[in-house]
PAKOLRO-839191 format. One line per 5 residues: their letters; for each residue x, y, z of N, C-alpha, C. Coordinates in nm, 4 decimals, padded with zeros to 6 digits. Example, Ala and Ser with C-alpha at 12.3 -4.5 7.8 and 13.67 -1.06 7.14 Angstrom:
<nufis>
AS) 01.3190,-00.5690,00.7800,01.2300,-00.4500,00.7800,01.3200,-00.3300,00.7800 | 01.2850,-00.2250,00.7080,01.3670,-00.1060,00.7140,01.2900,00.0030,00.7870 $
</nufis>
This chain:
<nufis>
MQYKI) 00.8578,01.7143,-01.4792,00.8451,01.6841,-01.3365,00.8942,01.5421,-01.3090 | 00.9800,01.5255,-01.2099,01.0281,01.3927,-01.1727,00.9441,01.3395,-01.0571 | 00.8702,01.2337,-01.0840,00.7838,01.1763,-00.9823,00.8649,01.0906,-00.8854 | 00.8211,01.0889,-00.7585,00.8839,01.0069,-00.6556,00.8009,00.8813,-00.6315 | 00.8655,00.7660,-00.6372,00.7973,00.6389,-00.6141,00.8643,00.5687,-00.4961 $
LLVDD) 00.7832,00.5263,-00.4005,00.8316,00.4498,-00.2858,00.8053,00.3017,-00.3109 | 00.9112,00.2214,-00.3115,00.9004,00.0762,-00.3282,00.9135,00.0100,-00.1920 | 00.8164,-00.0743,-00.1577,00.8183,-00.1413,-00.0275,00.8068,-00.2922,-00.0503 | 00.9129,-00.3661,-00.0215,00.9137,-00.5112,-00.0432,01.0289,-00.5704,00.0367 | 01.0087,-00.6868,00.0956,01.1159,-00.7497,00.1720,01.2123,-00.8283,00.0838 $
DAALL) 01.1861,-00.8322,-00.0468,01.2736,-00.8996,-00.1421,01.3766,-00.7990,-00.1932 | 01.4982,-00.8054,-00.1373,01.6012,-00.7079,-00.1715,01.6374,-00.7122,-00.3201 | 01.6393,-00.8323,-00.3776,01.6739,-00.8451,-00.5197,01.5695,-00.7772,-00.6082 | 01.4408,-00.7954,-00.5714,01.3338,-00.7311,-00.6482,01.3417,-00.5791,-00.6348 | 01.3685,-00.5305,-00.5139,01.3825,-00.3859,-00.4934,01.4942,-00.3299,-00.5809 $
KMLSR) 01.6059,-00.4001,-00.5856,01.7193,-00.3537,-00.6654,01.6842,-00.3506,-00.8134 | 01.6162,-00.4540,-00.8611,01.5797,-00.4618,-01.0022,01.4798,-00.3517,-01.0397 | 01.3757,-00.3333,-00.9566,01.2761,-00.2301,-00.9847,01.3369,-00.0907,-00.9742 | 01.4237,-00.0705,-00.8765,01.4897,00.0598,-00.8606,01.5698,00.0945,-00.9852 | 01.6457,-00.0019,-01.0350,01.7283,00.0208,-01.1540,01.6405,00.0501,-01.2763 $
YLSGK) 01.5346,-00.0282,-01.2927,01.4477,-00.0105,-01.4090,01.3747,00.1239,-01.4048 | 01.3134,00.1568,-01.2914,01.2332,00.2794,-01.2823,01.3213,00.4047,-01.2771 | 01.4390,00.3921,-01.2192,01.5326,00.5056,-01.2224,01.5699,00.5382,-01.3660 | 01.5819,00.4332,-01.4462,01.6129,00.4524,-01.5878,01.5002,00.5181,-01.6642 | 01.3799,00.5165,-01.6083,01.2638,00.5835,-01.6683,01.2439,00.7236,-01.6093 $
NYEIM) 01.3437,00.7713,-01.5367,01.3472,00.9073,-01.4810,01.2550,00.9271,-01.3611 | 01.2307,00.8212,-01.2837,01.1595,00.8356,-01.1570,01.2615,00.8454,-01.0439 | 01.2270,00.9237,-00.9420,01.3080,00.9271,-00.8200,01.2601,00.8137,-00.7309 | 01.3480,00.7231,-00.6955,01.3086,00.6013,-00.6264,01.3537,00.6024,-00.4805 | 01.2615,00.5659,-00.3921,01.2910,00.5425,-00.2512,01.2539,00.3977,-00.2216 $
TAENG) 01.3280,00.3311,-00.1331,01.2992,00.1909,-00.1046,01.2900,00.1655,00.0457 | 01.2096,00.0636,00.0792,01.1973,00.0195,00.2184,01.1736,-00.1308,00.2161 | 01.2390,-00.2035,00.3063,01.2259,-00.3492,00.3099,01.1264,-00.3965,00.4150 | 01.0615,-00.3027,00.4854,00.9591,-00.3415,00.5830,00.8660,-00.2237,00.6082 | 00.7546,-00.2522,00.6762,00.6538,-00.1502,00.6991,00.6995,-00.0359,00.7868 $
ITAIS) 00.7784,-00.0658,00.8889,00.8237,00.0387,00.9809,00.9082,00.1425,00.9069 | 01.0011,00.0950,00.8247,01.0835,00.1865,00.7463,00.9979,00.2670,00.6497 | 00.8990,00.2001,00.5887,00.8118,00.2697,00.4929,00.7361,00.3836,00.5603 | 00.6849,00.3613,00.6809,00.6104,00.4652,00.7520,00.6978,00.5877,00.7744 | 00.8249,00.5652,00.8065,00.9152,00.6779,00.8311,00.9444,00.7571,00.7043 $
MIQKQ) 00.9186,00.6981,00.5870,00.9490,00.7652,00.4604,00.8284,00.8365,00.4006 | 00.7100,00.8188,00.4618,00.5893,00.8801,00.4091,00.5991,01.0324,00.4113 | 00.6737,01.0870,00.5087,00.6871,01.2320,00.5195,00.7547,01.2929,00.3968 | 00.8207,01.2107,00.3160,00.8835,01.2600,00.1934,00.7838,01.2757,00.0792 | 00.6568,01.2430,00.1074,00.5463,01.2643,00.0138,00.5701,01.2020,-00.1244 $
PDMIL) 00.5767,01.0695,-00.1304,00.5903,01.0051,-00.2622,00.4661,01.0300,-00.3475 | 00.4845,01.0260,-00.4787,00.3733,01.0426,-00.5716,00.3018,00.9110,-00.5973 | 00.3686,00.8006,-00.5627,00.3081,00.6688,-00.5782,00.3827,00.5701,-00.4904 | 00.3107,00.4677,-00.4427,00.3715,00.3633,-00.3602,00.3455,00.2278,-00.4247 | 00.4523,00.1491,-00.4452,00.4406,00.0111,-00.4893,00.4655,-00.0755,-00.3664 $
LDINM) 00.3661,-00.1541,-00.3282,00.3661,-00.2161,-00.1951,00.3412,-00.3662,-00.2024 | 00.4344,-00.4428,-00.1472,00.4169,-00.5877,-00.1377,00.3206,-00.6200,-00.0241 | 00.2359,-00.7200,-00.0429,00.1428,-00.7598,00.0631,00.2105,-00.8528,00.1632 | 00.2830,-00.9534,00.1123,00.3322,-01.0623,00.1973,00.4676,-01.0288,00.2576 | 00.4703,-00.9442,00.3602,00.5950,-00.9091,00.4286,00.5873,-00.9556,00.5737 $
PGMDG) 00.7004,-00.9950,00.6318,00.7001,-01.0355,00.7727,00.6735,-00.9153,00.8629 | 00.6219,-00.9429,00.9823,00.5888,-00.8336,01.0737,00.4629,-00.7640,01.0268 | 00.4735,-00.6378,00.9907,00.3593,-00.5625,00.9383,00.3435,-00.5936,00.7894 | 00.2328,-00.6584,00.7515,00.2152,-00.6893,00.6095,00.1662,-00.5662,00.5334 | 00.1570,-00.5800,00.4017,00.1211,-00.4663,00.3183,-00.0175,-00.4120,00.3436 $
LELCR) -00.1130,-00.4996,00.3756,-00.2491,-00.4538,00.4012,-00.2545,-00.3654,00.5254 | -00.1871,-00.4076,00.6315,-00.1850,-00.3287,00.7543,-00.1119,-00.1966,00.7320 | -00.0022,-00.2000,00.6587,00.0702,-00.0765,00.6290,-00.0178,00.0199,00.5511 | -00.0892,-00.0327,00.4527,-00.1779,00.0515,00.3727,-00.2832,00.1174,00.4600 | -00.3430,00.0402,00.5511,-00.4446,00.0969,00.6404,-00.3859,00.2075,00.7282 $
QIRDK) -00.2625,00.1899,00.7718,-00.2013,00.2881,00.8622,-00.1652,00.4187,00.7914 | -00.1260,00.4110,00.6644,-00.0800,00.5315,00.5951,-00.1864,00.5952,00.5075 | -00.2975,00.5266,00.4838,-00.3948,00.5761,00.3866,-00.4501,00.7138,00.4224 | -00.4724,00.7382,00.5499,-00.5256,00.8688,00.5920,-00.4182,00.9770,00.5962 | -00.2925,00.9372,00.5812,-00.1824,01.0331,00.5890,-00.1314,01.0749,00.4521 $
ISCPI) -00.1715,01.0013,00.3497,-00.1218,01.0293,00.2151,-00.2280,00.9905,00.1135 | -00.2388,01.0686,00.0068,-00.3456,01.0444,-00.0908,-00.2957,00.9859,-00.2219 | -00.1654,00.9605,-00.2326,-00.1115,00.9122,-00.3597,-00.1608,00.7708,-00.3901 | -00.1562,00.7288,-00.5167,-00.1974,00.5929,-00.5522,-00.1082,00.4881,-00.4859 | -00.1705,00.3773,-00.4453,-00.0977,00.2640,-00.3881,-00.1267,00.1411,-00.4739 $
LFLTA) -00.0206,00.0844,-00.5295,-00.0312,-00.0334,-00.6154,00.0301,-00.1523,-00.5435 | -00.0506,-00.2562,-00.5207,-00.0006,-00.3762,-00.4539,00.0756,-00.4648,-00.5523 | 00.1951,-00.5084,-00.5104,00.2743,-00.6070,-00.5833,00.2726,-00.7335,-00.4986 | 00.2160,-00.8421,-00.5503,00.2003,-00.9593,-00.4645,00.1895,-01.0881,-00.5423 | 00.2285,-01.1957,-00.4768,00.2144,-01.3283,-00.5367,00.0739,-01.3828,-00.5154 $
KAEEQ) -00.0057,-01.3169,-00.4315,-00.1411,-01.3642,-00.4033,-00.2355,-01.3256,-00.5170 | -00.3187,-01.4196,-00.5581,-00.4075,-01.3922,-00.6706,-00.5524,-01.4315,-00.6430 | -00.5838,-01.4731,-00.5198,-00.7201,-01.5131,-00.4880,-00.8131,-01.3924,-00.4845 | -00.9402,-01.4174,-00.5133,-01.0386,-01.3093,-00.5166,-01.0427,-01.2324,-00.3848 | -01.0441,-01.3029,-00.2714,-01.0556,-01.2352,-00.1428,-00.9333,-01.1481,-00.1143 $
DRVNG) -00.8171,-01.1887,-00.1652,-00.6980,-01.1057,-00.1485,-00.7148,-00.9736,-00.2220 | -00.7722,-00.9780,-00.3421,-00.7948,-00.8547,-00.4175,-00.8983,-00.7678,-00.3471 | -01.0019,-00.8315,-00.2940,-01.1032,-00.7566,-00.2196,-01.0410,-00.6905,-00.0973 | -00.9596,-00.7653,-00.0230,-00.8954,-00.7094,00.0965,-00.8039,-00.5929,00.0615 | -00.7332,-00.6037,-00.0503,-00.6474,-00.4947,-00.0930,-00.7261,-00.3686,-00.1226 $
LLSGG) -00.8385,-00.3839,-00.1887,-00.9252,-00.2689,-00.2184,-00.9791,-00.2067,-00.0914 | -01.0280,-00.2908,-00.0012,-01.0892,-00.2391,00.1214,-00.9868,-00.1750,00.2147 | -00.8612,-00.2128,00.2038,-00.7593,-00.1523,00.2897,-00.7139,-00.0164,00.2381 | -00.7578,00.0205,00.1168,-00.7236,00.1519,00.0631,-00.6337,00.1482,-00.0582 | -00.6049,00.0288,-00.1111,-00.5220,00.0186,-00.2306,-00.5964,00.0639,-00.3551 $
DDYIV) -00.5210,00.0985,-00.4594,-00.5805,00.1492,-00.5828,-00.5648,00.0548,-00.7006 | -00.4692,-00.0343,-00.6945,-00.4458,-00.1250,-00.8056,-00.3723,-00.2475,-00.7529 | -00.3572,-00.3492,-00.8394,-00.3101,-00.4793,-00.7953,-00.2429,-00.5481,-00.9129 | -00.1204,-00.5883,-00.8980,-00.0529,-00.6621,-01.0045,00.0147,-00.7847,-00.9426 | -00.0022,-00.8991,-01.0071,00.0414,-01.0268,-00.9500,00.1809,-01.0624,-00.9997 $
KPFSL) 00.2669,-01.1018,-00.9055,00.4009,-01.1492,-00.9409,00.3928,-01.2898,-01.0005 | 00.4753,-01.3236,-01.0980,00.5676,-01.2349,-01.1706,00.4902,-01.1483,-01.2694 | 00.5358,-01.0270,-01.2911,00.4650,-00.9353,-01.3787,00.5594,-00.8781,-01.4835 | 00.5015,-00.8253,-01.5884,00.5778,-00.7604,-01.6936,00.6168,-00.6201,-01.6499 | 00.7421,-00.5828,-01.6671,00.7857,-00.4482,-01.6314,00.7156,-00.3433,-01.7172 $
KELEA) 00.6865,-00.3781,-01.8414,00.6165,-00.2833,-01.9288,00.4740,-00.2600,-01.8798 | 00.4076,-00.3687,-01.8345,00.2724,-00.3516,-01.7808,00.2760,-00.2697,-01.6525 | 00.3729,-00.2978,-01.5657,00.3861,-00.2208,-01.4429,00.4072,-00.0732,-01.4744 | 00.4953,-00.0444,-01.5682,00.5211,00.0945,-01.6048,00.3956,00.1610,-01.6604 | 00.3193,00.0875,-01.7412,00.1967,00.1432,-01.7984,00.0965,00.1782,-01.6887 $
RIIAH) 00.0863,00.0935,-01.5883,-00.0070,00.1214,-01.4784,00.0401,00.2409,-01.3964 | 00.1703,00.2506,-01.3741,00.2243,00.3654,-01.3018,00.1910,00.4947,-01.3773 | 00.2167,00.4954,-01.5067,00.1898,00.6143,-01.5877,00.0421,00.6508,-01.5822 | -00.0451,00.5507,-01.5954,-00.1895,00.5772,-01.5955,-00.2347,00.6402,-01.4649 | -00.1868,00.5874,-01.3519,-00.2271,00.6423,-01.2218,-00.1715,00.7832,-01.2005 $
LKREE) -00.0468,00.8065,-01.2404,00.0126,00.9384,-01.2206,-00.0552,01.0432,-01.3086 | -00.0927,01.0059,-01.4297,-00.1644,01.0996,-01.5168,-00.3015,01.1333,-01.4590 | -00.3658,01.0316,-01.4016,-00.4958,01.0540,-01.3391,-00.4832,01.1529,-01.2241 | -00.3795,01.1361,-01.1434,-00.3566,01.2266,-01.0310,-00.3312,01.3686,-01.0793 | -00.2552,01.3808,-01.1871,-00.2240,01.5138,-01.2401,-00.3506,01.5835,-01.2897 $
RRRTD) -00.4387,01.5090,-01.3554,-00.5645,01.5679,-01.4022,-00.6483,01.6159,-01.2852 | -00.6496,01.5387,-01.1769,-00.7299,01.5767,-01.0611,-00.6780,01.7053,-00.9973 | -00.5470,01.7203,-00.9933,-00.4878,01.8368,-00.9283,-00.5201,01.9662,-01.0030 | -00.5419,01.9553,-01.1343,-00.5669,02.0751,-01.2141,-00.7150,02.0986,-01.2410 | -00.7984,02.0050,-01.2011,-00.9420,02.0173,-01.2278,-01.0134,02.0637,-01.1020 $
VSYRF) -01.0363,02.1953,-01.0903,-01.1017,02.2516,-00.9734,-01.2506,02.2661,-01.0034 | -01.3316,02.1896,-00.9372,-01.4756,02.1983,-00.9572,-01.5472,02.1452,-00.8337 | -01.6746,02.1784,-00.8254,-01.7530,02.1435,-00.7082,-01.8884,02.0885,-00.7528 | -01.9500,02.0147,-00.6625,-02.0887,01.9751,-00.6837,-02.1630,01.9935,-00.5527 | -02.2796,02.0566,-00.5595,-02.3626,02.0790,-00.4419,-02.4937,02.0023,-00.4586 $
SDGLM) -02.5399,01.9394,-00.3518,-02.6650,01.8647,-00.3573,-02.7220,01.8495,-00.2169 | -02.8315,01.9215,-00.1890,-02.9018,01.9102,-00.0605,-02.8072,01.9207,00.0594 | -02.7197,02.0197,00.0574,-02.6293,02.0424,00.1688,-02.4965,01.9709,00.1577 | -02.4873,01.8735,00.0659,-02.3621,01.8005,00.0453,-02.2762,01.8755,-00.0558 | -02.1473,01.8941,-00.0251,-02.0559,01.9566,-00.1193,-01.9390,01.8629,-00.1460 $
IDYSA) -01.9117,01.8386,-00.2736,-01.7970,01.7589,-00.3148,-01.6982,01.8519,-00.3832 | -01.5791,01.8623,-00.3278,-01.4723,01.9432,-00.3860,-01.3793,01.8476,-00.4598 | -01.3900,01.8467,-00.5923,-01.3135,01.7506,-00.6708,-01.1645,01.7842,-00.6752 | -01.1291,01.9073,-00.6464,-00.9888,01.9458,-00.6433,-00.9239,01.9033,-00.5114 | -00.9890,01.9398,-00.4007,-00.9366,01.9031,-00.2680,-00.9664,01.7579,-00.2338 $
RTVSL) -01.0583,01.6948,-00.3121,-01.0975,01.5557,-00.2901,-01.1580,01.5377,-00.1516 | -01.2527,01.6266,-00.1210,-01.3214,01.6218,00.0078,-01.4720,01.6204,-00.0129 | -01.5425,01.5659,00.0845,-01.6888,01.5636,00.0862,-01.7326,01.6214,00.2190 | -01.8217,01.7196,00.2160,-01.8644,01.7825,00.3412,-02.0139,01.8065,00.3418 | -02.0681,01.8065,00.4620,-02.2076,01.8414,00.4860,-02.2073,01.9584,00.5834 $
GDTVL) -02.2502,02.0754,00.5365,-02.2409,02.1948,00.6199,-02.0946,02.2237,00.6492 | -02.0623,02.2351,00.7779,-01.9244,02.2624,00.8182,-01.8457,02.1353,00.8501 | -01.9090,02.0196,00.8305,-01.8454,01.8928,00.8661,-01.7847,01.8260,00.7443 | -01.6529,01.8043,00.7491,-01.5854,01.7289,00.6439,-01.5921,01.5809,00.6805 | -01.6489,01.5009,00.5918,-01.6687,01.3588,00.6198,-01.5404,01.2801,00.5925 $
DFTRT) -01.5224,01.1738,00.6687,-01.3997,01.0943,00.6632,-01.4208,00.9725,00.5737 | -01.3726,00.9821,00.4491,-01.3807,00.8701,00.3556,-01.2405,00.8241,00.3191 | -01.2250,00.6930,00.2985,-01.0979,00.6432,00.2474,-01.0834,00.6880,00.1026 | -00.9639,00.6707,00.0506,-00.9393,00.7115,-00.0874,-01.0364,00.6418,-00.1837 | -01.0517,00.5095,-00.1689,-01.1351,00.4355,-00.2625,-01.2826,00.4705,-00.2448 $
EYEII) -01.3253,00.4935,-00.1223,-01.4635,00.5380,-00.1004,-01.4870,00.6708,-00.1704 | -01.3903,00.7626,-00.1561,-01.4052,00.8916,-00.2247,-01.4105,00.8714,-00.3762 | -01.3280,00.7813,-00.4295,-01.3254,00.7566,-00.5736,-01.4640,00.7153,-00.6241 | -01.5326,00.6311,-00.5480,-01.6670,00.5877,-00.5872,-01.7625,00.7060,-00.5856 | -01.7563,00.7873,-00.4800,-01.8421,00.9056,-00.4712,-01.8159,00.9985,-00.5886 $
EFLSM) -01.6893,01.0230,-00.6187,-01.6548,01.1127,-00.7287,-01.7098,01.0607,-00.8613 | -01.6846,00.9318,-00.8880,-01.7272,00.8736,-01.0152,-01.8787,00.8800,-01.0322 | -01.9530,00.8352,-00.9312,-02.0985,00.8339,-00.9426,-02.1559,00.9748,-00.9467 | -02.1034,01.0649,-00.8625,-02.1597,01.2004,-00.8553,-02.1334,01.2819,-00.9810 | -02.0282,01.2466,-01.0562,-02.0006,01.3177,-01.1811,-02.0894,01.2693,-01.2954 $
HPGQV) -02.1687,01.1627,-01.2672,-02.2620,01.1097,-01.3676,-02.3991,01.0879,-01.3015 | -02.4604,01.1920,-01.2462,-02.5867,01.1748,-01.1725,-02.6964,01.1147,-01.2601 | -02.7676,01.0173,-01.2024,-02.8775,00.9532,-01.2735,-02.8357,00.8396,-01.3637 | -02.7053,00.8249,-01.3902,-02.6567,00.7178,-01.4762,-02.6269,00.5946,-01.3916 | -02.6708,00.4786,-01.4378,-02.6557,00.3545,-01.3620,-02.5280,00.2826,-01.4051 $
FDRER) -02.4483,00.2398,-01.3041,-02.3261,00.1637,-01.3309,-02.3292,00.0349,-01.2503 | -02.2949,-00.0765,-01.3154,-02.2889,-00.2017,-01.2392,-02.1595,-00.2063,-01.1586 | -02.1494,-00.3045,-01.0694,-02.0350,-00.3123,-00.9792,-01.9031,-00.3273,-01.0550 | -01.9043,-00.4089,-01.1609,-01.7817,-00.4318,-01.2364,-01.7330,-00.3039,-01.3034 | -01.8256,-00.2251,-01.3572,-01.7867,-00.0992,-01.4228,-01.7313,-00.0003,-01.3211 $
IYERV) -01.7926,00.0058,-01.2029,-01.7424,00.0950,-01.0976,-01.6026,00.0534,-01.0566 | -01.5834,-00.0764,-01.0365,-01.4524,-00.1273,-00.9934,-01.3451,-00.0949,-01.0977 | -01.3767,-00.1209,-01.2230,-01.2809,-00.0966,-01.3305,-01.2461,00.0517,-01.3418 | -01.3472,00.1369,-01.3328,-01.3246,00.2815,-01.3471,-01.2501,00.3396,-01.2271 | -01.2874,00.2954,-01.1084,-01.2290,00.3519,-00.9869,-01.0897,00.2969,-00.9607 $
CGYDA) -01.0700,00.1668,-00.9831,-00.9454,00.1027,-00.9426,-00.8455,00.0853,-01.0552 | -00.8920,00.0925,-01.1803,-00.7989,00.0916,-01.2903,-00.7441,-00.0437,-01.3292 | -00.8083,-00.1513,-01.2891,-00.7647,-00.2839,-01.3321,-00.8846,-00.3774,-01.3393 | -00.8625,-00.4945,-01.3959,-00.9699,-00.5897,-01.4239,-01.0571,-00.6142,-01.3024 | -01.1881,-00.5874,-01.3181,-01.2799,-00.5954,-01.2054,-01.3431,-00.7321,-01.1872 $
EGDSR) -01.3147,-00.8267,-01.2743,-01.3833,-00.9558,-01.2702,-01.3690,-01.0225,-01.1343 | -01.4826,-01.0587,-01.0737,-01.4819,-01.1320,-00.9481,-01.4716,-01.0471,-00.8242 | -01.4694,-00.9144,-00.8385,-01.4484,-00.8297,-00.7224,-01.5711,-00.7460,-00.6851 | -01.6878,-00.7827,-00.7322,-01.8077,-00.7037,-00.7044,-01.8406,-00.6991,-00.5559 | -01.7994,-00.7989,-00.4799,-01.8259,-00.7967,-00.3354,-01.7562,-00.6791,-00.2683 $
GITEL) -01.6387,-00.6442,-00.3188,-01.5676,-00.5301,-00.2633,-01.6443,-00.4004,-00.2830 | -01.7032,-00.3811,-00.4002,-01.7812,-00.2600,-00.4276,-01.9053,-00.2564,-00.3400 | -01.9704,-00.3703,-00.3224,-02.0889,-00.3757,-00.2368,-02.0561,-00.3296,-00.0951 | -01.9453,-00.3771,-00.0409,-01.9058,-00.3396,00.0944,-01.8676,-00.1919,00.1022 | -01.7982,-00.1412,00.0012,-01.7585,-00.0010,00.0021,-01.8794,00.0915,-00.0065 $
VRRIR) -01.9763,00.0566,-00.0890,-02.0984,00.1377,-00.0983,-02.1725,00.1362,00.0345 | -02.1758,00.0203,00.1012,-02.2405,00.0123,00.2322,-02.1727,00.1068,00.3315 | -02.0400,00.1099,00.3311,-01.9663,00.1978,00.4224,-01.9944,00.3450,00.3916 | -01.9949,00.3788,00.2635,-02.0241,00.5175,00.2245,-02.1621,00.5582,00.2744 | -02.2602,00.4724,00.2537,-02.3970,00.5031,00.2969,-02.4050,00.5201,00.4476 $
NKLAA) -02.3357,00.4360,00.5217,-02.3380,00.4466,00.6677,-02.2785,00.5783,00.7145 | -02.1701,00.6204,00.6525,-02.1070,00.7469,00.6912,-02.1962,00.8662,00.6572 | -02.2618,00.8608,00.5425,-02.3529,00.9684,00.5058,-02.4765,00.9682,00.5958 | -02.5267,00.8480,00.6280,-02.6474,00.8373,00.7093,-02.6278,00.8927,00.8499 | -02.5027,00.8984,00.8969,-02.4745,00.9525,01.0295,-02.4951,01.1037,01.0327 $
CTQTE) -02.5020,01.1668,00.9130,-02.5130,01.3126,00.9061,-02.6366,01.3616,00.8329 | -02.6986,01.2754,00.7528,-02.8125,01.3194,00.6726,-02.9037,01.2013,00.6417 | -03.0303,01.2306,00.6167,-03.1256,01.1267,00.5792,-03.1368,01.1131,00.4271 | -03.0711,01.1988,00.3537,-03.0768,01.1931,00.2076,-02.9983,01.0727,00.1569 | -03.0577,00.9963,00.0687,-02.9924,00.8799,00.0094,-02.9287,00.9226,-00.1232 $
YIQTV) -02.7995,00.9479,-00.1206,-02.7318,00.9978,-00.2396,-02.7006,00.8869,-00.3395 | -02.6610,00.7702,-00.2893,-02.6338,00.6571,-00.3781,-02.7539,00.5634,-00.3745 | -02.8170,00.5476,-00.4888,-02.9369,00.4661,-00.4965,-02.9073,00.3340,-00.5678 | -02.9706,00.2286,-00.5196,-02.9561,00.0968,-00.5817,-03.0630,00.0787,-00.6880 | -03.0211,00.0406,-00.8065,-03.1154,00.0042,-00.9133,-03.1067,-00.1470,-00.9240 $
WGMGY) -03.2040,-00.2152,-00.8675,-03.1960,-00.3592,-00.8503,-03.1748,-00.4315,-00.9820 | -03.0798,-00.5236,-00.9798,-03.0463,-00.6016,-01.0975,-02.9555,-00.5296,-01.1947 | -02.9233,-00.4022,-01.1664,-02.8422,-00.3238,-01.2601,-02.7173,-00.2635,-01.1955 | -02.7314,-00.2041,-01.0762,-02.6151,-00.1439,-01.0134,-02.6517,-00.0253,-00.9262 | -02.5690,00.0805,-00.9321,-02.5872,00.1986,-00.8481,-02.5899,00.3250,-00.9324 $
QWRK) -02.6589,00.4272,-00.8782,-02.6591,00.5581,-00.9428,-02.6577,00.6670,-00.8369 | -02.6039,00.7830,-00.8739,-02.6083,00.9011,-00.7880,-02.7395,00.9725,-00.8143 | -02.8121,01.0079,-00.7108,-02.9434,01.0721,-00.7296,-02.9278,01.2036,-00.8036 | -03.0249,01.2331,-00.8893,-03.0222,01.3602,-00.9651,-03.0575,01.4763,-00.8724 $
</nufis>
């Protein structure tokens, strides 16, 4: 299978270099130098998006927020920004991974492979979990209560999936971040705290059951 990767960056030289390298690894490459062009290419259903944050006009974070509900593929941020809050903002906008420029092409390729393999496993793993009216469809990647399908971002769903597949097991914020996002979680626990709060608020609008429980001083667990 030839995977399609959409590269979005205003650096034409970088786009050319990445296109040449990844094409040589047998990926089908699409490129866009700004957010508007990238949005028009989403209909081609890329299997992964490599997205620069620091672009003029619509930056990468805003683009990610606009397309996240329209596409479920992994989004990897390519950026010169390395501050903790930048990583948190990338996670909260719906990104799945983060690599800081300048980066190793071998490391980038390894992350691409890891995310694509993860996606392939999800597509072939059809299973469900039911709990007090809540249904999680791990194949369709949906969460519903009764006839209502709840609206979660990709990363919010990832947290629900991870915790619900290990009911009663406690995970700290760093472990959740590392497992869900696939890269070093150090310093990003605030992002997980905010995402769990959002998940709870969305669930609380439909049910009084507390599915994600806080184990003080340790982390979070999915109720048994």
